[in-house]
NUVEXLO-354873 format. One line per field, with one value per residue (C-alpha): residue number from 1; x, y negated, z negated; residue in three letters. Coordinates in pm, whole numbers, plus 50000, padded with zeros to 5 digits. Layout:
N
k = (NUM, ...)
px = (X, ...)
py = (Y, ...)
pz = (Z, ...)
r = (ala, ...)
//
This chain:
148
k = (1, 2, 3, 4, 5, 6, 7, 8, 9, 10, 11, 12, 13, 14, 15, 16, 17, 18, 19, 20, 21, 22, 23, 24, 25, 26, 27, 28, 29, 30, 31, 32, 33, 34, 35, 36, 37, 38, 39, 40, 41, 42, 43, 44, 45, 46, 47, 48, 49, 50, 51, 52, 53, 54, 55, 56, 57, 58, 59, 60, 61, 62, 63, 64, 65, 66, 67, 68, 69, 70, 71, 72, 73, 74, 75, 76, 77, 78, 79, 80, 81, 82, 83, 84, 85, 86, 87, 88, 89, 90, 91, 92, 93, 94, 95, 96, 97, 98, 99, 100, 101, 102, 103, 104, 105, 106, 107, 108, 109, 110, 111, 112, 113, 114, 115, 116, 117, 118, 119, 120, 121, 122, 123, 124, 125, 126, 127, 128, 129, 130, 131, 132, 133, 134, 135, 136, 137, 138, 139, 140, 141, 142, 143, 144, 145, 146, 147, 148)
px = (50473, 50633, 50378, 50079, 50045, 50109, 49799, 49587, 49734, 49688, 49319, 49261, 49441, 49287, 48940, 49031, 49214, 49478, 49782, 50008, 49944, 49998, 50337, 50426, 50332, 50537, 50837, 50799, 50779, 51090, 51274, 51150, 51250, 51561, 51783, 51712, 51996, 51791, 51998, 51683, 51529, 51208, 50996, 50673, 50706, 50590, 50236, 50263, 50187, 49843, 49522, 49337, 49104, 49393, 49579, 49268, 49277, 49643, 49560, 49284, 49537, 49782, 49502, 49406, 49768, 49785, 49458, 49569, 49896, 49712, 49450, 49727, 49736, 49386, 49193, 49276, 49069, 48708, 48622, 48514, 48846, 49045, 48849, 48980, 49346, 49402, 49246, 49453, 49775, 49689, 49620, 49933, 50142, 49997, 50101, 50448, 50488, 50384, 50025, 49726, 49485, 49164, 49147, 49492, 49413, 49097, 49267, 49578, 49373, 49181, 49514, 49679, 49945, 50056, 49946, 50300, 50344, 50019, 50102, 50437, 50261, 50019, 50309, 50505, 50206, 50132, 50490, 50480, 50155, 50298, 50597, 50382, 50139, 50405, 50597, 50278, 50170, 50514, 50513, 50163, 50253, 50573, 50389, 50113, 50356, 50541, 50236, 50039)
py = (48191, 48530, 48618, 48603, 48982, 49031, 48827, 49063, 49367, 49218, 49149, 49491, 49687, 49486, 49569, 49938, 49939, 50160, 50123, 50343, 50129, 49817, 49942, 50010, 49653, 49521, 49726, 49596, 49240, 49288, 49393, 49081, 48842, 49009, 48873, 48510, 48295, 48189, 48243, 48247, 48530, 48650, 48899, 48804, 48439, 48539, 48520, 48144, 48123, 48273, 48079, 48052, 48337, 48558, 48479, 48587, 48915, 48963, 48898, 49160, 49406, 49335, 49400, 49720, 49838, 49781, 49966, 50261, 50289, 50302, 50546, 50796, 50855, 50768, 50958, 51287, 51187, 51086, 50733, 50864, 51043, 50734, 50525, 50757, 50716, 50438, 50649, 50952, 50749, 50599, 50943, 51086, 50819, 50932, 51292, 51192, 50994, 51300, 51198, 51422, 51363, 51555, 51424, 51564, 51893, 51935, 51845, 52049, 52357, 52332, 52331, 52609, 52368, 52249, 51904, 51772, 51925, 51772, 51435, 51429, 51518, 51227, 50992, 51102, 51063, 50722, 50608, 50740, 50554, 50235, 50250, 50304, 50033, 49775, 49838, 49811, 49496, 49336, 49416, 49275, 48953, 48911, 48953, 48714, 48450, 48463, 48402, 48158)
pz = (52667, 52606, 52338, 52570, 52603, 52232, 52150, 52357, 52180, 51836, 51894, 52050, 51780, 51500, 51628, 51653, 51316, 51473, 51250, 51464, 51772, 51565, 51454, 51817, 51909, 51620, 51735, 52091, 51961, 51752, 52066, 52245, 51968, 51827, 52103, 52017, 51891, 51593, 51278, 51062, 51265, 51107, 51306, 51126, 51231, 51579, 51445, 51416, 51789, 51725, 51697, 51366, 51463, 51566, 51244, 51051, 51244, 51149, 50784, 50805, 50948, 50663, 50413, 50594, 50595, 50217, 50159, 50373, 50181, 49849, 49988, 50060, 49686, 49569, 49837, 49665, 49361, 49304, 49196, 48857, 48805, 48907, 48658, 48384, 48474, 48218, 47943, 48042, 48038, 47700, 47557, 47722, 47548, 47214, 47276, 47398, 47075, 46869, 46797, 46850, 47135, 47187, 47544, 47628, 47454, 47660, 47989, 47914, 47825, 48151, 48338, 48134, 48008, 47668, 47558, 47599, 47947, 48062, 47903, 48084, 48411, 48364, 48283, 48592, 48824, 48677, 48739, 49097, 49163, 49011, 49248, 49558, 49449, 49365, 49689, 49896, 49715, 49754, 50127, 50167, 49983, 50184, 50515, 50410, 50288, 50619, 50837, 50626)
r = (met, lys, tyr, lys, asn, leu, lys, lys, tyr, ile, ile, thr, tyr, thr, glu, asn, asn, asn, ile, glu, asp, trp, leu, glu, val, ile, asp, glu, thr, leu, leu, leu, thr, lys, asn, thr, asn, asn, val, asp, tyr, asn, pro, trp, lys, arg, phe, thr, val, leu, ser, lys, glu, glu, thr, ile, asp, val, ile, lys, trp, ile, glu, leu, asp, phe, glu, asn, thr, ile, lys, gln, ile, thr, ser, lys, tyr, ser, lys, glu, glu, arg, glu, gly, trp, asp, leu, gln, leu, lys, glu, ala, glu, lys, val, ile, asn, trp, trp, gln, ser, glu, val, met, ser, cys, leu, ala, asn, ser, ser, asn, met, thr, asp, leu, glu, tyr, ala, asn, leu, ile, lys, thr, lys, ser, glu, glu, tyr, ala, ile, val, tyr, ser, asn, ala, leu, ala, thr, lys, arg, lys, lys, leu, ser, glu, ile, ile)
//
């Protein structure tokens, strides 16, 4: 079986949670499988040769990859600050729609910005986060659906 060595790598890299090494293994596997004559070529289908335990390890890696993608944004902020993101966005929408917001006034003043400038900043950051989150979630779901 040409996947025999891949199994060893998958278990090793899952235990070490080393995403970079995982990506290298995936690239090597793509090279091994890309030359097949299979019209429905799908690189993630290679995991179907894994045992149940190994498949569970792959699922854990997919979850870890998703979490690491999201952490690239969230790690810059404390848990308490992240919990206030919904409130900030709600208040930013008020200011953008020409309503007053004490929350935005307070935050804007602390950043030496106008209420509207700060509200637009919050809106932009929220949209950027939504894009990263939705892309990461879509990738995670696609990978999971292809191995389960």
